[in-house]
C-alpha positions as semicolon CSV with decimal commas, in nm:
position;residue;x (nm);y (nm);z (nm)
1;M;0,022;-0,014;-0,019
2;M;0,269;0,244;0,091
3;D;0,457;0,167;-0,186
4;Q;0,178;0,292;-0,440
5;L;0,129;0,620;-0,225
6;V;0,476;0,718;-0,277
7;Q;0,498;0,621;-0,639
8;R;0,193;0,824;-0,692
9;F;0,394;1,149;-0,530
10;P;0,476;1,305;-0,886
11;A;0,100;1,290;-0,983
12;Q;-0,016;1,409;-0,644
13;L;0,196;1,732;-0,721
14;V;0,039;1,767;-1,036
15;E;-0,298;1,734;-0,874
16;A;-0,204;1,961;-0,607
17;L;-0,080;2,221;-0,868
18;E;-0,453;2,222;-1,029
19;I;-0,622;2,245;-0,702
20;G;-0,422;2,530;-0,598
21;R;-0,474;2,733;-0,901
22;N;-0,841;2,696;-0,854
23;A;-0,852;2,777;-0,512
24;K;-1,049;3,115;-0,384
25;I;-0,847;3,305;-0,137
26;T;-1,006;3,659;-0,055
27;P;-0,764;3,932;0,016
28;S;-0,675;4,044;0,360
29;K;-0,853;4,308;0,530
30;E;-0,535;4,423;0,720
31;P;-0,169;4,436;0,599
32;I;0,020;4,088;0,648
33;H;0,323;4,148;0,865
34;K;0,375;3,777;0,934
35;V;0,297;3,434;0,848
36;Y;0,194;3,178;1,093
37;V;0,113;2,811;1,015
38;A;-0,048;2,557;1,275
39;G;0,025;2,187;1,164
40;L;0,174;1,875;1,304
41;G;0,335;1,571;1,144
42;G;0,249;1,489;0,790
43;S;0,043;1,808;0,782
44;G;0,327;2,011;0,946
45;I;0,614;1,907;0,761
46;G;0,498;2,080;0,455
47;A;0,551;2,416;0,628
48;N;0,894;2,303;0,714
49;F;0,970;2,319;0,325
50;V;0,773;2,622;0,249
51;G;0,933;2,825;0,501
52;E;1,279;2,723;0,362
53;F;1,151;2,778;-0,025
54;V;1,039;3,138;0,065
55;R;1,333;3,254;0,267
56;A;1,502;3,442;-0,016
57;E;1,164;3,585;-0,158
58;C;0,885;3,648;0,115
59;P;0,887;3,984;0,265
60;V;0,738;3,895;0,591
61;P;0,870;3,623;0,857
62;Y;0,733;3,262;0,801
63;L;0,685;3,075;1,139
64;V;0,566;2,714;1,186
65;G;0,388;2,606;1,532
66;K;0,374;2,240;1,625
67;G;0,188;2,219;1,950
68;Y;-0,134;2,340;2,119
69;H;-0,056;2,704;2,184
70;V;0,020;3,003;1,949
71;P;0,256;3,272;2,030
72;N;0,157;3,584;2,152
73;Y;0,252;3,788;1,877
74;I;-0,009;3,660;1,642
75;D;-0,260;3,941;1,569
76;K;-0,476;4,098;1,301
77;N;-0,187;4,175;1,086
78;T;-0,097;3,760;1,073
79;L;-0,182;3,550;0,795
80;A;-0,245;3,217;1,011
81;I;-0,252;2,877;0,802
82;A;-0,419;2,579;0,989
83;S;-0,300;2,255;0,822
84;S;-0,441;1,932;0,908
85;Y;-0,493;1,652;0,652
86;S;-0,771;1,499;0,847
87;G;-0,901;1,807;0,951
88;N;-0,926;1,681;1,324
89;T;-0,586;1,705;1,450
90;E;-0,647;1,782;1,824
91;E;-0,321;2,028;1,866
92;T;-0,421;2,218;1,531
93;L;-0,802;2,250;1,623
94;Q;-0,702;2,404;1,970
95;S;-0,467;2,630;1,793
96;F;-0,740;2,733;1,552
97;E;-0,937;2,852;1,827
98;Q;-0,679;3,055;1,970
99;L;-0,609;3,218;1,615
100;L;-0,957;3,331;1,573
101;A;-0,957;3,493;1,900
102;K;-0,642;3,667;1,796
103;G;-0,831;3,801;1,472
104;A;-0,571;3,634;1,226
105;K;-0,644;3,637;0,867
106;I;-0,724;3,246;0,880
107;V;-0,695;2,993;0,562
108;V;-0,750;2,632;0,638
109;I;-0,605;2,334;0,433
110;A;-0,772;1,986;0,508
111;S;-0,947;1,711;0,325
112;G;-1,259;1,767;0,560
113;G;-1,321;1,709;0,927
114;K;-1,375;1,945;1,182
115;L;-1,164;2,218;1,046
116;I;-1,342;2,219;0,727
117;A;-1,681;2,248;0,877
118;K;-1,535;2,542;1,095
119;A;-1,421;2,730;0,793
120;E;-1,771;2,690;0,620
121;E;-1,952;2,785;0,929
122;L;-1,759;3,091;0,996
123;G;-1,727;3,217;0,618
124;L;-1,315;3,148;0,638
125;D;-1,090;3,078;0,351
126;Y;-1,020;2,701;0,291
127;I;-0,866;2,487;0,048
128;K;-1,022;2,122;0,070
129;V;-0,788;1,856;-0,067
130;P;-0,884;1,500;-0,159
131;D;-0,987;1,281;0,099
132;N;-0,910;0,915;-0,023
133;W;-0,536;0,911;0,092
134;P;-0,524;0,672;0,397
135;S;-0,168;0,833;0,557
136;P;-0,139;1,210;0,621
137;R;0,235;1,161;0,571
138;A;0,195;1,068;0,187
139;C;0,027;1,393;0,139
140;L;0,298;1,635;0,157
141;G;0,243;1,765;-0,165
142;Y;-0,106;1,876;-0,115
143;S;-0,009;2,080;0,209
144;L;0,322;2,223;0,050
145;V;0,159;2,329;-0,271
146;Q;-0,133;2,487;-0,113
147;Q;0,065;2,665;0,108
148;L;0,278;2,831;-0,165
149;F;-0,076;2,910;-0,349
150;V;-0,182;3,095;-0,043
151;L;0,141;3,285;-0,022
152;H;0,103;3,355;-0,413
153;K;-0,269;3,480;-0,405
154;L;-0,186;3,725;-0,142
155;D;0,104;3,876;-0,335
156;L;0,370;3,739;-0,049
157;I;0,580;3,554;-0,310
158;S;0,576;3,510;-0,676
159;D;0,472;3,210;-0,900
160;K;0,853;3,133;-0,962
161;L;0,834;2,838;-0,687
162;I;0,491;2,697;-0,836
163;A;0,693;2,658;-1,168
164;N;0,964;2,491;-0,986
165;V;0,711;2,238;-0,814
166;E;0,589;2,185;-1,183
167;A;0,920;2,100;-1,309
168;S;0,995;1,906;-0,999
169;A;0,686;1,697;-1,071
170;K;0,835;1,624;-1,449
171;Q;1,156;1,528;-1,291
172;L;1,053;1,269;-1,054
173;A;0,795;1,107;-1,291
174;E;1,061;1,064;-1,535
175;G;1,325;0,948;-1,318
176;Q;1,127;0,729;-1,091
177;E;1,276;0,404;-1,198
178;A;1,605;0,526;-1,124
179;I;1,510;0,665;-0,816
180;Q;1,368;0,345;-0,677
181;E;1,686;0,160;-0,797
182;R;1,905;0,410;-0,590
183;A;1,655;0,356;-0,285
184;K;1,688;-0,020;-0,279
185;H;2,058;-0,007;-0,271
186;I;2,079;0,269;0,005
187;A;1,790;0,059;0,204
188;Q;2,026;-0,225;0,223
189;M;2,312;-0,014;0,326
190;L;2,104;0,110;0,632
191;N;1,931;-0,234;0,707
192;G;2,064;-0,305;1,073
193;K;2,207;0,037;1,124
194;M;2,059;0,322;1,293
195;P;2,094;0,626;1,056
196;V;2,232;0,988;1,140
197;I;2,118;1,210;0,878
198;Y;2,324;1,532;0,796
199;T;2,258;1,814;0,569
200;T;2,284;2,203;0,567
201;D;2,057;2,416;0,724
202;R;1,884;2,538;0,432
203;M;1,769;2,168;0,365
204;E;1,664;2,100;0,712
205;A;1,337;2,008;0,612
206;V;1,466;1,715;0,399
207;A;1,654;1,592;0,723
208;V;1,337;1,612;0,908
209;R;1,116;1,427;0,643
210;F;1,331;1,165;0,606
211;R;1,389;1,103;0,989
212;Q;0,996;1,097;1,007
213;Q;0,936;0,863;0,713
214;L;1,226;0,636;0,903
215;N;1,016;0,623;1,203
216;E;0,662;0,557;1,072
217;N;0,724;0,375;0,761
218;A;1,069;0,171;0,853
219;K;0,981;0,175;1,259
220;I;1,322;0,269;1,320
221;L;1,467;0,530;1,568
222;C;1,751;0,795;1,403
223;W;1,830;1,157;1,446
224;H;1,935;1,422;1,240
225;H;2,134;1,762;1,279
226;V;2,237;2,051;1,040
227;V;2,574;2,189;0,914
228;P;2,727;2,435;1,068
229;E;2,534;2,426;1,383
230;M;2,616;2,052;1,450
231;N;3,018;2,166;1,410
232;H;2,937;2,353;1,740
233;N;2,840;2,058;1,952
234;E;2,759;1,752;1,798
235;L;3,082;1,679;1,638
236;V;3,247;1,672;1,970
237;G;3,036;1,382;2,037
238;W;3,188;1,130;1,795
239;R;3,486;1,004;2,019
240;D;3,395;0,639;2,025
241;E;3,338;0,364;1,759
242;Y;2,978;0,339;1,662
243;N;2,959;0,086;1,387
244;N;2,602;0,032;1,443
245;L;2,523;0,390;1,302
246;S;2,521;0,459;0,947
247;V;2,578;0,866;0,848
248;I;2,389;0,984;0,521
249;Y;2,485;1,345;0,385
250;F;2,235;1,507;0,174
251;R;2,437;1,724;-0,015
252;N;2,388;1,959;-0,306
253;K;2,606;2,101;-0,606
254;D;2,550;2,443;-0,523
255;D;2,575;2,424;-0,120
256;Y;2,735;2,728;0,007
257;Q;3,104;2,650;-0,009
258;R;3,196;2,688;0,343
259;N;2,934;2,431;0,432
260;A;3,058;2,227;0,166
261;V;3,437;2,230;0,326
262;R;3,271;2,161;0,666
263;I;3,070;1,848;0,540
264;D;3,443;1,728;0,390
265;I;3,604;1,761;0,696
266;N;3,315;1,621;0,912
267;K;3,302;1,312;0,688
268;E;3,696;1,299;0,773
269;I;3,653;1,293;1,128
270;I;3,344;1,051;1,147
271;S;3,491;0,829;0,942
272;N;3,735;0,714;1,230
273;Y;3,422;0,607;1,407
274;T;3,181;0,448;1,173
275;S;3,263;0,241;0,847
276;S;2,899;0,327;0,698
277;I;2,910;0,665;0,556
278;I;2,663;0,738;0,275
279;E;2,653;1,051;0,046
280;I;2,361;1,151;-0,162
281;Y;2,360;1,446;-0,431
282;S;2,024;1,597;-0,533
283;K;1,905;1,633;-0,877
284;G;1,738;1,928;-1,034
285;E;1,797;2,296;-1,129
286;S;1,654;2,483;-0,816
287;L;1,626;2,431;-0,458
288;V;1,250;2,306;-0,478
289;E;1,348;2,034;-0,740
290;R;1,648;1,941;-0,523
291;A;1,469;1,925;-0,205
292;L;1,158;1,707;-0,350
293;Y;1,417;1,492;-0,534
294;F;1,550;1,415;-0,181
295;V;1,196;1,384;-0,028
296;H;1,106;1,108;-0,307
297;L;1,418;0,931;-0,274
298;G;1,385;0,912;0,091
299;D;1,033;0,813;0,096
300;W;1,112;0,499;-0,125
301;I;1,424;0,422;0,111
302;S;1,166;0,408;0,408
303;V;0,938;0,173;0,210
304;Y;1,216;-0,084;0,119
305;L;1,372;-0,050;0,454
306;A;1,040;-0,135;0,593
307;D;1,021;-0,448;0,351
308;L;1,363;-0,569;0,444
309;R;1,251;-0,520;0,812
310;G;0,950;-0,736;0,775
311;M;0,734;-0,417;0,901
312;D;0,410;-0,286;0,764
313;A;0,487;0,068;0,619
314;V;0,147;0,211;0,676
315;E;0,064;0,044;1,034
316;I;0,088;0,281;1,324
317;K;-0,102;0,114;1,614
318;V;0,143;0,305;1,871
319;I;-0,018;0,646;1,757
320;D;-0,377;0,495;1,743
321;Y;-0,323;0,353;2,104
322;L;-0,202;0,722;2,205
323;K;-0,491;0,885;2,023
324;G;-0,730;0,637;2,211
325;E;-0,582;0,710;2,548
326;L;-0,579;1,085;2,516
327;S;-0,952;1,061;2,410
328;K;-1,021;0,925;2,774
329;V;-0,849;1,199;2,952
């Protein structure tokens, strides 16, 4: 099942672009001084990507919240996006009520549930995405693309990033077979290891996404960090042999030169403590294309690793148990 969902990612991007083009977003009554996105898990990670994509263009801060409470700086000059694939995420629903109370300009992105019902009841802007996907983590394309369209329709970004998504969908569709072969090989290298994921600060969303996919699909623990920050702390922790760890570097040919040098030195140091180091270079002409290439490759790696471990990539019984127990309180 999960392999079919992952395979449909390029097509999902195309569908998401069509949904976004047809979305109706009313102009804000007040000037927008900041953007705040409330969302968690598979619905929240899209905001992490958008935050990195728009950094060089959006004239106001783009902030992401992944909890029950919104910051005090939310006000009538805030564009607030409530993103929940199901529309029923507990934390996002509570944040939504606080956003309402603070008078923010709210846009809902969901497939249905209480969030869409509330938006319809209150006459708020919303974008409804398809509700026939069984795993929110397989719906990254929907949330990511809709957020870009909301920003574009409110004149906070140009259509360049949307064009980049379109190019990315084509690149991934055409390169699907090669991506799968590469993913199979990397999954075999990771089998029996605990992954440690490193990349540069401008691509932390890639590392977070891969970590989450390994957690949920392959049912393993792992961690990530970014360069240059990890050079000021975590690098010192590499002091003993850890042959149960496998270090993965997500790299780009246009990485900032000082960061590229840092990664080369990191590799030299870390190779003294583990024999498993994997370097993966992106493909694509833009930051969006390169990041989504990594997303698709990482998703496939997590699915193949689940197969090698004999795991059901879709199953999330422990999260279902957690929600069940919370509902009793």
